[in-house]
C-alpha positions as CSV (number, residue, x, y, z in Angstrom):
1,X,70.2,40.6,59.2
2,X,71.7,39.0,56.1
3,X,72.4,40.7,52.8
4,X,69.5,40.8,50.4
5,X,70.5,39.9,46.9
6,X,68.7,41.0,43.6
7,X,69.8,39.7,40.2
8,X,68.9,40.3,36.6
9,X,70.3,39.2,33.3
10,X,70.8,42.3,31.1
11,X,72.0,43.2,27.6
12,X,73.2,41.5,24.5
13,X,75.9,39.5,26.3
14,X,73.6,38.4,29.1
15,X,75.5,40.1,31.9
16,X,74.6,39.2,35.4
17,X,73.7,42.5,37.2
18,X,73.5,42.4,41.0
19,X,72.0,44.8,43.5
20,X,73.0,43.9,47.1
21,X,71.3,45.6,50.0
22,X,71.3,45.8,53.8
23,X,67.5,45.6,54.5
24,X,68.1,47.1,58.0
25,X,69.8,50.3,56.9
26,X,68.4,50.3,53.3
27,X,71.8,50.9,51.9
28,X,72.8,49.1,48.7
29,X,75.4,48.7,46.0
30,X,75.0,47.8,42.3
31,X,77.6,45.5,40.6
32,X,78.3,45.4,36.9
33,X,75.7,47.8,35.5
34,X,75.2,46.6,31.9
35,X,73.0,48.6,29.4
36,X,70.0,48.7,29.7
37,X,69.8,48.0,33.5
38,X,68.8,51.4,34.7
39,X,65.0,50.9,34.7
40,X,65.4,47.6,36.6
41,X,67.8,49.1,39.2
42,X,65.7,52.3,39.6
43,X,62.6,50.2,40.2
44,X,64.2,47.8,42.6
45,X,65.6,50.7,44.7
46,X,62.3,52.6,44.7
47,X,60.3,49.5,45.7
48,X,62.5,48.9,48.7
49,X,63.2,52.5,49.5
50,X,66.9,51.7,49.3
51,X,69.7,54.2,48.8
52,X,72.5,53.2,46.3
53,X,75.8,53.9,47.9
54,X,78.2,52.6,45.3
55,X,78.4,51.4,41.7
56,X,81.0,48.6,41.4
57,X,82.6,47.5,38.2
58,X,84.4,44.1,38.6
59,X,86.4,45.0,35.5
60,X,86.3,47.6,32.7
61,X,84.6,45.8,29.8
62,X,81.6,47.5,28.2
63,X,79.2,44.8,29.0
64,X,79.8,45.4,32.7
65,X,80.1,49.2,32.7
66,X,77.8,50.6,30.0
67,X,75.1,51.9,32.4
68,X,77.6,53.3,35.0
69,X,77.1,56.9,33.9
70,X,73.3,56.6,33.7
71,X,73.0,54.8,37.1
72,X,75.4,57.4,38.7
73,X,73.3,60.3,37.3
74,X,70.1,58.8,38.6
75,X,71.2,57.8,42.0
76,X,74.2,60.1,42.8
77,X,76.2,57.0,43.7
78,X,80.0,57.1,43.0
79,X,81.6,54.5,40.7
80,X,84.3,52.1,41.9
81,X,86.8,50.1,39.9
82,X,90.4,48.9,40.2
83,X,92.9,51.6,39.1
84,X,94.3,49.4,36.4
85,X,90.9,49.2,34.7
86,X,89.9,52.9,35.3
87,X,90.9,53.9,31.7
88,X,88.3,51.5,30.3
89,X,85.6,53.5,32.0
90,X,86.9,57.0,31.1
91,X,87.7,56.0,27.5
92,X,85.6,53.1,26.5
93,X,86.9,51.0,23.5
94,X,83.9,48.7,23.1
95,X,84.8,45.7,21.0
96,X,81.7,44.2,19.3
97,X,79.3,46.5,21.2
98,X,75.9,46.9,19.5
99,X,75.6,50.5,20.8
100,X,77.6,53.4,22.0
101,X,79.1,53.1,25.5
102,X,79.1,56.3,27.5
103,X,82.2,57.1,29.4
104,X,82.0,57.2,33.2
105,X,84.3,58.6,35.8
106,X,85.4,56.4,38.7
107,X,85.7,58.1,42.1
108,X,86.6,55.1,44.3
109,X,89.5,52.8,43.9
110,X,89.1,49.1,44.5
111,X,92.4,47.9,46.0
112,X,93.5,44.5,47.0
113,X,92.4,43.9,50.6
114,X,90.1,46.9,50.7
115,X,86.5,46.8,51.9
116,X,83.2,47.8,50.3
117,X,80.8,48.8,53.1
118,X,77.0,49.4,52.9
119,X,75.0,49.3,56.0
120,X,76.5,46.5,58.1
121,X,77.6,44.5,55.1
122,X,81.3,44.2,54.3
123,X,82.8,42.9,51.0
124,X,86.5,42.3,50.7
125,X,88.2,43.1,47.4
126,X,90.4,40.5,45.9
127,X,92.5,41.6,42.9
128,X,92.3,38.8,40.4
129,X,93.9,39.8,37.1
130,X,93.9,37.6,34.0
131,X,90.7,38.6,32.2
132,X,91.8,42.2,32.5
133,X,94.7,43.8,34.5
134,X,92.3,45.3,37.0
135,X,89.7,42.5,37.4
136,X,88.5,42.0,41.0
137,X,86.3,39.5,42.9
138,X,84.2,40.5,46.0
139,X,84.1,38.2,49.0
140,X,81.5,38.2,51.7
141,X,82.6,35.8,54.3
142,X,79.5,36.5,56.5
143,X,77.1,35.6,53.7
144,X,79.3,32.9,52.1
145,X,79.4,34.7,48.7
146,X,82.0,35.4,46.0
147,X,81.1,37.8,43.2
148,X,83.6,36.6,40.6
149,X,83.1,39.0,37.7
150,X,84.6,37.4,34.6
151,X,87.4,35.6,36.4
152,X,85.5,32.5,37.4
153,X,82.5,30.9,35.8
154,X,80.6,27.7,36.3
155,X,82.9,25.2,34.6
156,X,85.4,27.8,33.3
157,X,87.2,31.1,33.4
158,X,87.1,34.5,31.6
159,X,88.7,35.0,28.2
160,X,92.3,35.9,28.2
161,X,92.6,36.8,24.5
162,X,91.1,40.2,24.8
163,X,93.0,43.5,25.5
164,X,94.4,43.3,29.0
165,X,94.1,39.5,29.2
166,X,96.9,37.3,30.5
167,X,96.9,33.5,30.7
168,X,99.7,33.6,33.2
169,X,97.9,36.0,35.5
170,X,94.6,34.0,35.1
171,X,96.4,30.9,36.3
172,X,97.6,32.8,39.4
173,X,94.1,34.2,40.1
174,X,92.4,30.8,39.7
175,X,95.0,29.3,42.0
176,X,94.2,31.9,44.6
177,X,90.4,31.3,44.4
178,X,91.1,27.6,44.7
179,X,92.2,28.3,48.3
180,X,88.8,29.6,49.3
181,X,86.3,27.4,51.2
182,X,84.2,24.9,49.3
183,X,80.8,26.2,50.6
184,X,81.3,29.7,49.0
185,X,78.5,30.4,46.5
186,X,80.0,31.9,43.4
187,X,78.0,34.6,41.5
188,X,79.8,35.1,38.1
189,X,79.5,37.9,35.6
190,X,77.8,35.6,33.1
191,X,76.0,32.3,33.4
192,X,74.8,30.2,36.3
193,X,75.9,30.4,39.9
194,X,78.2,27.7,41.3
195,X,80.3,27.0,44.3
196,X,84.1,26.9,45.0
197,X,83.7,23.2,45.9
198,X,82.1,22.4,42.5
199,X,84.8,24.1,40.6
200,X,87.7,23.0,42.8
201,X,88.8,19.9,40.8
202,X,89.7,21.7,37.6
203,X,91.0,24.8,39.5
204,X,93.4,22.5,41.5
205,X,94.6,21.1,38.1
206,X,95.3,24.6,36.8
207,X,97.2,25.4,40.0
208,X,99.1,22.2,39.8
209,X,100.0,22.4,36.1
210,X,100.7,26.1,36.1
211,X,98.7,26.6,32.9
212,X,95.2,26.8,31.5
213,X,93.8,23.7,29.9
214,X,93.7,23.8,26.1
């Protein structure tokens, strides 16, 4: 049975929060838990009798991690992040946040080539630095999905002028994503969904020129 995908737009920066579940085993993960997503996540899990197995942060910025601690306390699920962004969870430094961001303690490392498993669903971890040092994307080849965090958006890419950002690394990461198949549906951290095929023309230009467009 295919993955079931739930989505809500949460918080002052309109973060895309995802809950992905295996309906057969009722195991699920939450991706990028922005404040105040706990009521929505708790309700979605209860309505489907799903068990949350993991809380995934695609990177460590506050608008993607603010509810980590609350969701972990409510569900007992561990928190996962790339090691290079772990310090942003344990010691949040929230630029421009409208409220306090509680620290959270990651227990699972998201490493390049690793797998996230819930039920019979498998997501492969792609380390895609550029927005932050530890930014990752999650690839589901079976479901034709890429959760791209703040690396790839519809018509653009994540900011590289914030702490941890790197234009050079973003160019490398976008070049890598340009190698993926056209049909993959891209679910970004903000804004509308897209596909690799739709974004390919400008990503190929970035890879060819070796720099981000001005």
